[in-house]
KOLGU-744319 format. One record per residue (C-alpha): chain; x, y, z; residue in three letters. Coordinates in steps of 0.1 Angstrom, whole numbers, plus 5000, padded with zeros to 4 digits. Example, Ala and Ser with C-alpha at 12.3 -4.5 7.8 and 13.67 -1.06 7.14 Angstrom:
// residues 2
+------+------+------+------+------+
! unit !   xx !   yy !   zz ! code !
+------+------+------+------+------+
!    A ! 5123 ! 4955 ! 5078 !  Ala !
!    A ! 5137 ! 4989 ! 5071 !  Ser !
+------+------+------+------+------+
This chain:
// residues 406
+------+------+------+------+------+
! unit !   xx !   yy !   zz ! code !
+------+------+------+------+------+
!    A ! 6676 ! 5576 ! 3370 !  Met !
!    A ! 6670 ! 5557 ! 3337 !  Asn !
!    A ! 6651 ! 5582 ! 3317 !  Asp !
!    A ! 6659 ! 5598 ! 3281 !  Ile !
!    A ! 6671 ! 5635 ! 3289 !  Glu !
!    A ! 6680 ! 5662 ! 3262 !  Leu !
!    A ! 6715 ! 5673 ! 3277 !  Ile !
!    A ! 6735 ! 5700 ! 3259 !  Pro !
!    A ! 6765 ! 5687 ! 3240 !  Leu !
!    A ! 6788 ! 5711 ! 3260 !  Gly !
!    A ! 6778 ! 5691 ! 3294 !  Lys !
!    A ! 6787 ! 5656 ! 3280 !  Leu !
!    A ! 6824 ! 5642 ! 3283 !  Arg !
!    A ! 6838 ! 5608 ! 3274 !  Leu !
!    A ! 6837 ! 5584 ! 3306 !  Ser !
!    A ! 6870 ! 5567 ! 3316 !  Glu !
!    A ! 6849 ! 5536 ! 3318 !  Ala !
!    A ! 6847 ! 5535 ! 3279 !  Asn !
!    A ! 6863 ! 5504 ! 3268 !  Val !
!    A ! 6866 ! 5510 ! 3234 !  Arg !
!    A ! 6904 ! 5526 ! 3227 !  Lys !
!    A ! 6919 ! 5511 ! 3195 !  Asn !
!    A ! 6896 ! 5525 ! 3168 !  Asp !
!    A ! 6876 ! 5553 ! 3187 !  Ser !
!    A ! 6889 ! 5577 ! 3160 !  Asn !
!    A ! 6882 ! 5555 ! 3128 !  Leu !
!    A ! 6858 ! 5572 ! 3104 !  Phe !
!    A ! 6848 ! 5598 ! 3127 !  Ile !
!    A ! 6841 ! 5624 ! 3099 !  Glu !
!    A ! 6819 ! 5597 ! 3081 !  Glu !
!    A ! 6797 ! 5595 ! 3113 !  Leu !
!    A ! 6798 ! 5631 ! 3117 !  Ala !
!    A ! 6783 ! 5634 ! 3081 !  Ala !
!    A ! 6758 ! 5605 ! 3090 !  Asn !
!    A ! 6746 ! 5624 ! 3121 !  Ile !
!    A ! 6748 ! 5658 ! 3103 !  Glu !
!    A ! 6722 ! 5645 ! 3075 !  Ala !
!    A ! 6702 ! 5622 ! 3097 !  Lys !
!    A ! 6706 ! 5631 ! 3131 !  Gly !
!    A ! 6718 ! 5611 ! 3162 !  Leu !
!    A ! 6697 ! 5578 ! 3156 !  Leu !
!    A ! 6708 ! 5561 ! 3186 !  Gln !
!    A ! 6710 ! 5579 ! 3218 !  Asn !
!    A ! 6739 ! 5578 ! 3243 !  Leu !
!    A ! 6741 ! 5565 ! 3277 !  Ile !
!    A ! 6756 ! 5586 ! 3304 !  Val !
!    A ! 6762 ! 5586 ! 3341 !  Val !
!    A ! 6764 ! 5620 ! 3363 !  Pro !
!    A ! 6798 ! 5632 ! 3368 !  Ala !
!    A ! 6815 ! 5639 ! 3397 !  Lys !
!    A ! 6815 ! 5677 ! 3386 !  Lys !
!    A ! 6783 ! 5689 ! 3390 !  Arg !
!    A ! 6758 ! 5696 ! 3361 !  Gly !
!    A ! 6785 ! 5671 ! 3338 !  Met !
!    A ! 6777 ! 5638 ! 3326 !  Phe !
!    A ! 6802 ! 5609 ! 3317 !  Asp !
!    A ! 6792 ! 5591 ! 3285 !  Val !
!    A ! 6798 ! 5554 ! 3292 !  Thr !
!    A ! 6785 ! 5539 ! 3258 !  Ala !
!    A ! 6785 ! 5559 ! 3228 !  Gly !
!    A ! 6820 ! 5575 ! 3229 !  Gly !
!    A ! 6824 ! 5575 ! 3189 !  Arg !
!    A ! 6791 ! 5591 ! 3186 !  Arg !
!    A ! 6801 ! 5618 ! 3213 !  Leu !
!    A ! 6834 ! 5623 ! 3192 !  Arg !
!    A ! 6814 ! 5628 ! 3161 !  Ala !
!    A ! 6791 ! 5653 ! 3175 !  Leu !
!    A ! 6822 ! 5674 ! 3192 !  Asn !
!    A ! 6837 ! 5671 ! 3154 !  Tyr !
!    A ! 6805 ! 5688 ! 3142 !  Leu !
!    A ! 6810 ! 5713 ! 3173 !  Leu !
!    A ! 6843 ! 5723 ! 3164 !  Glu !
!    A ! 6835 ! 5725 ! 3129 !  Ala !
!    A ! 6808 ! 5752 ! 3137 !  Gly !
!    A ! 6779 ! 5728 ! 3125 !  Lys !
!    A ! 6765 ! 5724 ! 3160 !  Leu !
!    A ! 6762 ! 5748 ! 3189 !  Pro !
!    A ! 6776 ! 5741 ! 3224 !  Lys !
!    A ! 6739 ! 5738 ! 3236 !  Asp !
!    A ! 6727 ! 5715 ! 3211 !  His !
!    A ! 6706 ! 5689 ! 3228 !  Pro !
!    A ! 6717 ! 5654 ! 3229 !  Val !
!    A ! 6696 ! 5626 ! 3235 !  Ala !
!    A ! 6708 ! 5606 ! 3266 !  Cys !
!    A ! 6697 ! 5574 ! 3287 !  Arg !
!    A ! 6710 ! 5586 ! 3322 !  Val !
!    A ! 6717 ! 5558 ! 3345 !  Leu !
!    A ! 6732 ! 5558 ! 3381 !  Asp !
!    A ! 6756 ! 5530 ! 3385 !  Ile !
!    A ! 6791 ! 5527 ! 3397 !  Asp !
!    A ! 6823 ! 5527 ! 3379 !  Ala !
!    A ! 6824 ! 5489 ! 3377 !  Ala !
!    A ! 6789 ! 5486 ! 3364 !  Glu !
!    A ! 6799 ! 5516 ! 3337 !  Gln !
!    A ! 6828 ! 5494 ! 3325 !  Ser !
!    A ! 6804 ! 5463 ! 3321 !  Glu !
!    A ! 6778 ! 5483 ! 3302 !  Leu !
!    A ! 6805 ! 5498 ! 3280 !  Ser !
!    A ! 6819 ! 5464 ! 3272 !  Leu !
!    A ! 6786 ! 5446 ! 3263 !  Ile !
!    A ! 6776 ! 5475 ! 3245 !  Glu !
!    A ! 6809 ! 5474 ! 3220 !  Asn !
!    A ! 6811 ! 5435 ! 3221 !  Val !
!    A ! 6773 ! 5425 ! 3213 !  Ile !
!    A ! 6769 ! 5455 ! 3190 !  Arg !
!    A ! 6777 ! 5443 ! 3155 !  Leu !
!    A ! 6784 ! 5465 ! 3127 !  Asp !
!    A ! 6764 ! 5459 ! 3091 !  Met !
!    A ! 6781 ! 5430 ! 3068 !  Thr !
!    A ! 6789 ! 5438 ! 3035 !  Pro !
!    A ! 6760 ! 5421 ! 3021 !  Thr !
!    A ! 6737 ! 5438 ! 3045 !  Asp !
!    A ! 6750 ! 5472 ! 3032 !  Glu !
!    A ! 6749 ! 5460 ! 2994 !  Ile !
!    A ! 6711 ! 5454 ! 3003 !  Arg !
!    A ! 6708 ! 5486 ! 3021 !  Ala !
!    A ! 6727 ! 5506 ! 2994 !  Tyr !
!    A ! 6705 ! 5489 ! 2966 !  Lys !
!    A ! 6673 ! 5497 ! 2983 !  His !
!    A ! 6679 ! 5533 ! 2982 !  Phe !
!    A ! 6692 ! 5531 ! 2947 !  Val !
!    A ! 6657 ! 5513 ! 2936 !  Asn !
!    A ! 6641 ! 5542 ! 2957 !  Glu !
!    A ! 6654 ! 5564 ! 2932 !  Gly !
!    A ! 6682 ! 5581 ! 2956 !  Ser !
!    A ! 6715 ! 5589 ! 2937 !  Asp !
!    A ! 6750 ! 5578 ! 2947 !  Leu !
!    A ! 6758 ! 5612 ! 2965 !  Asp !
!    A ! 6727 ! 5612 ! 2985 !  Ala !
!    A ! 6730 ! 5575 ! 2999 !  Ile !
!    A ! 6768 ! 5583 ! 3004 !  Ala !
!    A ! 6758 ! 5615 ! 3027 !  Lys !
!    A ! 6731 ! 5593 ! 3042 !  Arg !
!    A ! 6754 ! 5567 ! 3055 !  Phe !
!    A ! 6783 ! 5590 ! 3060 !  Gly !
!    A ! 6802 ! 5571 ! 3032 !  Arg !
!    A ! 6822 ! 5582 ! 3002 !  Thr !
!    A ! 6808 ! 5578 ! 2968 !  Arg !
!    A ! 6837 ! 5558 ! 2957 !  Arg !
!    A ! 6830 ! 5534 ! 2985 !  Phe !
!    A ! 6792 ! 5532 ! 2977 !  Ile !
!    A ! 6800 ! 5525 ! 2941 !  Glu !
!    A ! 6824 ! 5497 ! 2951 !  Gly !
!    A ! 6798 ! 5480 ! 2973 !  Arg !
!    A ! 6771 ! 5482 ! 2947 !  Leu !
!    A ! 6796 ! 5464 ! 2922 !  Arg !
!    A ! 6794 ! 5436 ! 2949 !  Leu !
!    A ! 6757 ! 5434 ! 2942 !  Ala !
!    A ! 6765 ! 5424 ! 2907 !  Asp !
!    A ! 6781 ! 5389 ! 2919 !  Leu !
!    A ! 6768 ! 5358 ! 2909 !  Ala !
!    A ! 6742 ! 5342 ! 2935 !  Asp !
!    A ! 6765 ! 5313 ! 2945 !  Pro !
!    A ! 6793 ! 5340 ! 2953 !  Ile !
!    A ! 6773 ! 5364 ! 2968 !  Phe !
!    A ! 6759 ! 5337 ! 2990 !  Ala !
!    A ! 6797 ! 5327 ! 3000 !  Ala !
!    A ! 6804 ! 5359 ! 3009 !  Leu !
!    A ! 6770 ! 5365 ! 3033 !  Glu !
!    A ! 6780 ! 5331 ! 3050 !  Glu !
!    A ! 6816 ! 5342 ! 3056 !  Gly !
!    A ! 6830 ! 5314 ! 3032 !  Lys !
!    A ! 6851 ! 5338 ! 3014 !  Ile !
!    A ! 6864 ! 5373 ! 3023 !  Thr !
!    A ! 6858 ! 5407 ! 3011 !  Leu !
!    A ! 6887 ! 5408 ! 2989 !  Asp !
!    A ! 6882 ! 5377 ! 2975 !  Val !
!    A ! 6845 ! 5389 ! 2965 !  Ala !
!    A ! 6862 ! 5422 ! 2950 !  Lys !
!    A ! 6882 ! 5401 ! 2930 !  Ala !
!    A ! 6853 ! 5385 ! 2913 !  Tyr !
!    A ! 6832 ! 5415 ! 2909 !  Ala !
!    A ! 6862 ! 5428 ! 2890 !  Thr !
!    A ! 6835 ! 5418 ! 2858 !  Thr !
!    A ! 6800 ! 5418 ! 2861 !  Pro !
!    A ! 6802 ! 5392 ! 2835 !  Asn !
!    A ! 6784 ! 5359 ! 2856 !  His !
!    A ! 6795 ! 5333 ! 2832 !  Asp !
!    A ! 6830 ! 5346 ! 2834 !  Arg !
!    A ! 6828 ! 5347 ! 2872 !  Gln !
!    A ! 6814 ! 5315 ! 2876 !  Met !
!    A ! 6840 ! 5297 ! 2855 !  Met !
!    A ! 6868 ! 5312 ! 2877 !  Val !
!    A ! 6843 ! 5301 ! 2906 !  Trp !
!    A ! 6841 ! 5267 ! 2897 !  Asn !
!    A ! 6876 ! 5262 ! 2887 !  Glu !
!    A ! 6894 ! 5278 ! 2920 !  Leu !
!    A ! 6868 ! 5278 ! 2948 !  Ser !
!    A ! 6879 ! 5243 ! 2957 !  Asn !
!    A ! 6918 ! 5251 ! 2952 !  Ser !
!    A ! 6944 ! 5265 ! 2973 !  Trp !
!    A ! 6940 ! 5296 ! 2949 !  Gln !
!    A ! 6908 ! 5299 ! 2961 !  Gly !
!    A ! 6913 ! 5326 ! 2986 !  Asn !
!    A ! 6939 ! 5345 ! 2967 !  Asn !
!    A ! 6925 ! 5377 ! 2954 !  Pro !
!    A ! 6953 ! 5380 ! 2930 !  Asp !
!    A ! 6952 ! 5348 ! 2911 !  Ser !
!    A ! 6911 ! 5353 ! 2909 !  Ile !
!    A ! 6917 ! 5386 ! 2896 !  Arg !
!    A ! 6940 ! 5374 ! 2868 !  Arg !
!    A ! 6918 ! 5349 ! 2858 !  Met !
!    A ! 6889 ! 5370 ! 2858 !  Val !
!    A ! 6904 ! 5394 ! 2837 !  Thr !
!    A ! 6926 ! 5374 ! 2815 !  His !
!    A ! 6905 ! 5384 ! 2784 !  Ser !
!    A ! 6904 ! 5417 ! 2793 !  Ala !
!    A ! 6930 ! 5446 ! 2788 !  Ile !
!    A ! 6940 ! 5477 ! 2808 !  Arg !
!    A ! 6930 ! 5510 ! 2796 !  Ser !
!    A ! 6969 ! 5521 ! 2801 !  Ser !
!    A ! 6979 ! 5493 ! 2776 !  Ser !
!    A ! 6997 ! 5499 ! 2747 !  Pro !
!    A ! 6971 ! 5479 ! 2727 !  Met !
!    A ! 6944 ! 5503 ! 2744 !  Ala !
!    A ! 6963 ! 5534 ! 2733 !  Lys !
!    A ! 6966 ! 5521 ! 2696 !  Leu !
!    A ! 6929 ! 5511 ! 2694 !  Ala !
!    A ! 6920 ! 5544 ! 2713 !  Ser !
!    A ! 6889 ! 5548 ! 2737 !  Glu !
!    A ! 6867 ! 5567 ! 2711 !  Ala !
!    A ! 6869 ! 5540 ! 2686 !  Glu !
!    A ! 6865 ! 5512 ! 2710 !  Tyr !
!    A ! 6835 ! 5528 ! 2724 !  Leu !
!    A ! 6821 ! 5535 ! 2691 !  Ala !
!    A ! 6823 ! 5494 ! 2682 !  Ala !
!    A ! 6803 ! 5485 ! 2711 !  Gly !
!    A ! 6831 ! 5481 ! 2736 !  Gly !
!    A ! 6825 ! 5483 ! 2773 !  Lys !
!    A ! 6849 ! 5499 ! 2800 !  Ile !
!    A ! 6848 ! 5490 ! 2836 !  Glu !
!    A ! 6863 ! 5512 ! 2863 !  Arg !
!    A ! 6882 ! 5492 ! 2888 !  Asp !
!    A ! 6868 ! 5505 ! 2923 !  Leu !
!    A ! 6889 ! 5484 ! 2944 !  Phe !
!    A ! 6926 ! 5495 ! 2934 !  Thr !
!    A ! 6945 ! 5528 ! 2945 !  Glu !
!    A ! 6949 ! 5540 ! 2910 !  Asp !
!    A ! 6910 ! 5534 ! 2901 !  Gly !
!    A ! 6923 ! 5523 ! 2865 !  Gly !
!    A ! 6898 ! 5513 ! 2838 !  Glu !
!    A ! 6894 ! 5479 ! 2822 !  Thr !
!    A ! 6883 ! 5470 ! 2787 !  Trp !
!    A ! 6862 ! 5440 ! 2790 !  Ile !
!    A ! 6859 ! 5433 ! 2754 !  Asp !
!    A ! 6893 ! 5426 ! 2744 !  Ala !
!    A ! 6884 ! 5411 ! 2712 !  Glu !
!    A ! 6872 ! 5444 ! 2698 !  Ile !
!    A ! 6901 ! 5463 ! 2708 !  Ala !
!    A ! 6924 ! 5436 ! 2692 !  Gln !
!    A ! 6903 ! 5439 ! 2660 !  Arg !
!    A ! 6909 ! 5476 ! 2660 !  Ile !
!    A ! 6946 ! 5475 ! 2665 !  Ala !
!    A ! 6950 ! 5449 ! 2643 !  Gly !
!    A ! 6933 ! 5468 ! 2615 !  Glu !
!    A ! 6956 ! 5496 ! 2623 !  Lys !
!    A ! 6988 ! 5476 ! 2623 !  Leu !
!    A ! 6978 ! 5459 ! 2590 !  Gln !
!    A ! 6975 ! 5493 ! 2573 !  Ala !
!    A ! 7007 ! 5504 ! 2590 !  Phe !
!    A ! 7023 ! 5471 ! 2575 !  Ala !
!    A ! 7010 ! 5478 ! 2541 !  Ala !
!    A ! 7027 ! 5513 ! 2542 !  Glu !
!    A ! 7061 ! 5500 ! 2553 !  Val !
!    A ! 7057 ! 5471 ! 2525 !  Ala !
!    A ! 7049 ! 5494 ! 2500 !  Glu !
!    A ! 7080 ! 5520 ! 2508 !  Thr !
!    A ! 7106 ! 5491 ! 2518 !  Ser !
!    A ! 7104 ! 5469 ! 2492 !  Gly !
!    A ! 7106 ! 5439 ! 2516 !  Tyr !
!    A ! 7094 ! 5405 ! 2507 !  Ala !
!    A ! 7070 ! 5406 ! 2536 !  Trp !
!    A ! 7060 ! 5427 ! 2566 !  Val !
!    A ! 7041 ! 5410 ! 2593 !  Arg !
!    A ! 7020 ! 5429 ! 2619 !  Pro !
!    A ! 7019 ! 5412 ! 2653 !  Ile !
!    A ! 6996 ! 5423 ! 2682 !  Leu !
!    A ! 7027 ! 5423 ! 2706 !  Glu !
!    A ! 7050 ! 5449 ! 2720 !  Thr !
!    A ! 7081 ! 5427 ! 2712 !  Arg !
!    A ! 7086 ! 5401 ! 2684 !  Val !
!    A ! 7081 ! 5368 ! 2701 !  Thr !
!    A ! 7098 ! 5336 ! 2697 !  Tyr !
!    A ! 7067 ! 5320 ! 2681 !  Asn !
!    A ! 7068 ! 5346 ! 2656 !  Ala !
!    A ! 7106 ! 5339 ! 2645 !  Thr !
!    A ! 7105 ! 5304 ! 2652 !  Glu !
!    A ! 7111 ! 5291 ! 2615 !  Asp !
!    A ! 7128 ! 5322 ! 2604 !  Leu !
!    A ! 7164 ! 5330 ! 2603 !  His !
!    A ! 7177 ! 5366 ! 2613 !  Gln !
!    A ! 7197 ! 5385 ! 2587 !  Val !
!    A ! 7226 ! 5402 ! 2600 !  His !
!    A ! 7242 ! 5433 ! 2584 !  Leu !
!    A ! 7273 ! 5451 ! 2591 !  Glu !
!    A ! 7264 ! 5487 ! 2600 !  Pro !
!    A ! 7266 ! 5514 ! 2574 !  Ala !
!    A ! 7299 ! 5529 ! 2575 !  Pro !
!    A ! 7305 ! 5567 ! 2582 !  Leu !
!    A ! 7312 ! 5592 ! 2555 !  Thr !
!    A ! 7342 ! 5613 ! 2557 !  Glu !
!    A ! 7324 ! 5642 ! 2569 !  Glu !
!    A ! 7309 ! 5621 ! 2597 !  Glu !
!    A ! 7342 ! 5603 ! 2603 !  Gln !
!    A ! 7359 ! 5639 ! 2611 !  Val !
!    A ! 7332 ! 5648 ! 2633 !  Glu !
!    A ! 7336 ! 5618 ! 2651 !  Ala !
!    A ! 7375 ! 5621 ! 2656 !  Asp !
!    A ! 7366 ! 5657 ! 2670 !  Lys !
!    A ! 7340 ! 5642 ! 2695 !  Leu !
!    A ! 7364 ! 5617 ! 2707 !  Leu !
!    A ! 7390 ! 5644 ! 2713 !  Glu !
!    A ! 7364 ! 5662 ! 2734 !  Thr !
!    A ! 7355 ! 5631 ! 2751 !  Ile !
!    A ! 7391 ! 5627 ! 2761 !  Ser !
!    A ! 7396 ! 5659 ! 2774 !  Ala !
!    A ! 7366 ! 5656 ! 2795 !  Leu !
!    A ! 7380 ! 5624 ! 2810 !  Glu !
!    A ! 7409 ! 5642 ! 2819 !  Ala !
!    A ! 7390 ! 5669 ! 2836 !  Glu !
!    A ! 7368 ! 5650 ! 2853 !  Ser !
!    A ! 7399 ! 5639 ! 2878 !  Glu !
!    A ! 7401 ! 5676 ! 2890 !  Thr !
!    A ! 7366 ! 5686 ! 2889 !  Leu !
!    A ! 7350 ! 5703 ! 2920 !  Asp !
!    A ! 7318 ! 5691 ! 2934 !  Glu !
!    A ! 7301 ! 5725 ! 2924 !  Asp !
!    A ! 7309 ! 5721 ! 2889 !  Asp !
!    A ! 7293 ! 5686 ! 2883 !  Glu !
!    A ! 7262 ! 5695 ! 2871 !  Ala !
!    A ! 7275 ! 5716 ! 2841 !  Glu !
!    A ! 7303 ! 5687 ! 2834 !  Phe !
!    A ! 7276 ! 5662 ! 2832 !  Gln !
!    A ! 7257 ! 5682 ! 2810 !  Ala !
!    A ! 7286 ! 5687 ! 2788 !  Arg !
!    A ! 7299 ! 5650 ! 2788 !  Trp !
!    A ! 7263 ! 5640 ! 2778 !  Asp !
!    A ! 7260 ! 5662 ! 2749 !  Ala !
!    A ! 7295 ! 5649 ! 2735 !  Ala !
!    A ! 7286 ! 5611 ! 2743 !  Ser !
!    A ! 7250 ! 5616 ! 2727 !  Ser !
!    A ! 7264 ! 5633 ! 2695 !  Ala !
!    A ! 7291 ! 5604 ! 2692 !  Tyr !
!    A ! 7266 ! 5575 ! 2696 !  Asp !
!    A ! 7242 ! 5591 ! 2672 !  Ala !
!    A ! 7268 ! 5591 ! 2643 !  Leu !
!    A ! 7276 ! 5553 ! 2644 !  His !
!    A ! 7239 ! 5544 ! 2655 !  Asp !
!    A ! 7228 ! 5544 ! 2616 !  Lys !
!    A ! 7206 ! 5517 ! 2601 !  Pro !
!    A ! 7223 ! 5497 ! 2578 !  Pro !
!    A ! 7216 ! 5501 ! 2541 !  Val !
!    A ! 7204 ! 5467 ! 2526 !  Ile !
!    A ! 7215 ! 5456 ! 2493 !  Pro !
!    A ! 7186 ! 5457 ! 2469 !  Glu !
!    A ! 7193 ! 5424 ! 2457 !  Glu !
!    A ! 7185 ! 5408 ! 2492 !  Met !
!    A ! 7151 ! 5428 ! 2499 !  Lys !
!    A ! 7133 ! 5404 ! 2479 !  Ala !
!    A ! 7143 ! 5378 ! 2503 !  Asn !
!    A ! 7139 ! 5393 ! 2538 !  Val !
!    A ! 7111 ! 5408 ! 2559 !  Gly !
!    A ! 7103 ! 5425 ! 2593 !  Cys !
!    A ! 7076 ! 5430 ! 2617 !  Phe !
!    A ! 7054 ! 5458 ! 2630 !  Val !
!    A ! 7046 ! 5455 ! 2667 !  Ile !
!    A ! 7029 ! 5479 ! 2691 !  Ile !
!    A ! 7051 ! 5505 ! 2706 !  Gly !
!    A ! 7055 ! 5515 ! 2741 !  Ala !
!    A ! 7037 ! 5547 ! 2731 !  Asp !
!    A ! 7008 ! 5527 ! 2715 !  Gly !
!    A ! 7019 ! 5537 ! 2681 !  Gln !
!    A ! 7025 ! 5511 ! 2655 !  Pro !
!    A ! 7062 ! 5506 ! 2650 !  Ala !
!    A ! 7089 ! 5485 ! 2628 !  Val !
!    A ! 7107 ! 5462 ! 2651 !  Ala !
!    A ! 7143 ! 5461 ! 2650 !  Gly !
!    A ! 7160 ! 5431 ! 2628 !  Gly !
!    A ! 7152 ! 5416 ! 2595 !  Leu !
!    A ! 7141 ! 5378 ! 2590 !  Tyr !
!    A ! 7144 ! 5354 ! 2560 !  Ser !
!    A ! 7129 ! 5320 ! 2555 !  Gly !
!    A ! 7162 ! 5305 ! 2548 !  Lys !
!    A ! 7197 ! 5315 ! 2558 !  Pro !
!    A ! 7214 ! 5344 ! 2537 !  Leu !
!    A ! 7252 ! 5354 ! 2535 !  Glu !
!    A ! 7264 ! 5383 ! 2561 !  Arg !
!    A ! 7267 ! 5414 ! 2538 !  Arg !
!    A ! 7283 ! 5445 ! 2544 !  Lys !
!    A ! 7258 ! 5473 ! 2538 !  Ala !
!    A ! 7284 ! 5497 ! 2520 !  Arg !
!    A ! 7320 ! 5495 ! 2504 !  Gly !
!    A ! 7319 ! 5458 ! 2497 !  Ala !
!    A ! 7336 ! 5447 ! 2465 !  Asp !
!    A ! 7315 ! 5435 ! 2439 !  Ala !
!    A ! 7334 ! 5400 ! 2444 !  Gly !
!    A ! 7337 ! 5401 ! 2479 !  Glu !
!    A ! 7324 ! 5368 ! 2496 !  Gly !
!    A ! 7303 ! 5365 ! 2526 !  Ala !
!    A ! 7317 ! 5367 ! 2560 !  Ser !
!    A ! 7294 ! 5342 ! 2576 !  Gly !
!    A ! 7260 ! 5329 ! 2574 !  Thr !
!    A ! 7228 ! 5344 ! 2595 !  Ala !
!    A ! 7223 ! 5328 ! 2629 !  Gly !
!    A ! 7189 ! 5313 ! 2633 !  Glu !
!    A ! 7165 ! 5338 ! 2652 !  Gly !
+------+------+------+------+------+
């Protein structure tokens, strides 16, 4: 026998001669979705089983698993006809046939897939329809189509197997061909040429992540309104977004910092207030400045009384901890935290700056971790200033030292 027959699905079983073992269950759901949408595009190869009326599938085991998946899901009946080529061969020939079928059958390459998906897009199909047609997820299709935006030399390198799919994905982080080629020309012949992380860092060096403090400060709405573009990273787990027009985000964030700095300057009386587009005060910003050191403001009489009471409470808690039962640890920790936090809050007071010093010092405004403008800790001066006590200093009291350089 060597004819195509329609055999009921319930009469087919996997032959022990089928050589595909390790990946036999990979992407079965996707393959099942493909078969459900398009039907079985390639027949199975079977031989009559020892049990009368049954057939062993020697080539097409994954297709059989996909069909059985649809059967179990109630999407196909047990008597669903399956196109099969029936051969009359022995067990050794079955194994040989299975080996040949699995070795010589090559899956589509990424570039073949890209062309196929792009063809259907050009024909007017939407991504969901394409995903169903090929038994893939929409995210997978989006990722492959992103690779269609690779510059020609990079796409050719992927097609010829000169670079890996992960390397191609790193270049596809941006659709900007100039940026892709700039990195390609610099890295393709270097030891970093096959390092996706190095490529991705260079490709996105002028871009910012949507979760960054600068992006939060600029705000997505204002960034988009100013013409900024956002790319979704389809090749990472979190599927984060990249703002590729960093200069727009920087301008918006910079304007907001400038406005905030103006408010601080007006209310503080400092000689200067400088905004910097950073989440901390950098060394370069303070290289020619001197940090001004001030003593913390002393506690008032009422605050000192409260601090003494809290110290007594903390001492009592220390003694109590030595005989503490395990069941009481959570409640004890809550009391300890409350007393310690209250004591620290009393002493964590900003220094009061003498009025005569304000005309000589300044501060920096930075981007807080939450994306809000913030006054950075520390005051600076263009020249060394005497260390001053914030409160309680006698009129003739001398300096306790000079400020160290920042």
